[in-house]
C-alpha positions in Angstrom: -17.8 -4.7 -11.4 -14.3 -4.5 -12.7 -11.4 -6.4 -11.2 -10.1 -3.0 -9.9 -13.2 -2.2 -7.9 -14.3 -5.7 -6.8 -11.8 -7.2 -4.4 -12.8 -10.9 -4.1 -11.9 -13.0 -1.0 -10.3 -15.6 -3.3 -8.0 -13.0 -4.9 -5.5 -13.6 -2.1 -4.8 -17.1 -3.6 -3.7 -15.5 -6.9 -1.3 -13.0 -5.3 2.4 -13.4 -6.1 3.5 -12.5 -2.5 2.0 -13.4 0.9 0.4 -10.5 2.9 1.4 -9.8 6.5 -0.6 -7.9 9.1 1.0 -4.5 9.7 -0.4 -1.4 11.4 1.6 1.8 10.7 0.6 5.3 9.9 1.0 6.5 6.3 0.5 9.5 4.2 -0.8 9.5 0.6 -0.6 12.4 -1.9 -2.5 12.6 -5.2 -2.8 15.3 -7.9 -6.5 15.5 -8.9 -8.5 18.1 -10.8 -5.7 20.6 -10.7 -4.9 20.4 -7.0 -2.7 18.4 -4.7 -4.7 16.4 -2.1 -3.3 14.6 0.9 -4.7 11.9 3.1 -3.4 9.9 6.0 -4.3 6.5 7.2 -3.3 3.2 8.7 -2.0 0.2 6.9 -3.7 -3.2 7.4 -1.4 -5.5 5.5 1.9 -5.5 3.7 3.3 -7.6 0.9 6.4 -7.3 -1.2 4.4 -5.9 -4.1 1.8 -3.8 -2.3 0.0 -2.5 0.8 -3.6 -2.3 2.1 -4.7 0.7 4.1 -7.7 2.6 5.4 -7.5 6.3 4.6 -9.2 9.5 5.6 -10.5 10.1 2.0 -11.3 8.1 -1.1 -9.1 7.4 -4.0 -10.2 6.0 -7.3 -8.9 2.7 -8.7 -6.3 3.4 -11.4 -5.0 6.6 -9.7 -1.3 6.9 -9.2 -0.3 8.3 -5.8 2.8 9.1 -3.8 3.0 7.4 -0.5 5.2 7.8 2.6 5.4 5.4 5.5 7.8 4.4 8.3 8.5 0.7 8.3 9.3 -1.1 11.6 13.0 -0.7 12.5 13.7 1.4 9.4 16.1 4.3 9.8 13.8 6.7 8.0 10.4 6.8 6.2 10.3 5.6 2.6 8.5 7.5 -0.1 7.3 5.8 -3.3 4.7 5.8 -6.0 1.8 3.3 -5.9 -1.2 2.4 -8.1 -4.6 2.2 -6.5 -5.8 -1.3 -7.3 -9.1 -1.3 -5.5 -11.3 0.7 -3.1 -14.0 -0.5 -0.7 -15.3 2.5 1.1 -12.2 4.0 2.8 -10.2 0.8 2.5 -7.7 0.8 -0.4 -5.3 -1.7 -2.0 -2.1 -0.3 -3.5 0.5 -1.9 -5.8 4.0 -0.5 -5.5 5.5 1.2 -8.6 9.1 1.6 -9.5 10.7 1.0 -6.1 14.4 1.5 -5.8 16.5 -1.5 -4.9 17.0 -0.2 -1.4 13.2 0.3 -0.9 12.5 -3.2 -2.3 15.1 -4.7 0.1 13.6 -2.8 3.1 10.1 -4.0 2.3 11.3 -7.5 1.8 13.2 -7.4 5.1 10.0 -6.2 7.0 7.9 -9.0 5.3 10.5 -11.6 6.3 10.4 -10.2 9.9 6.6 -10.3 10.0 6.5 -13.8 8.5 8.9 -15.0 11.2 6.7 -13.6 13.9 3.6 -15.5 12.8 
């Protein structure tokens, strides 16, 4: 299996940022085979560079998607692009792409808040 499709339990040790448990609803949009598809799901974990989620459909590792989610205590949902890093059934791992400074700050704030609560 390739590194994109084979999430290994020890891969957490090589991550740049710690992951924090987070359960929020999110929406994912992808353009595939000439059509726009949308899925919704629930996040499982959040880090400063990515998010894990279980979705209502399957995405392929390497696909670039648009994602929208409402972070805790954020004034409005954020929308950004993400790369599908792995898929295990309906569970997916995403890497954030090209976040704005404000989005990066908001995600960092939430990660710090979640870290303080653990």
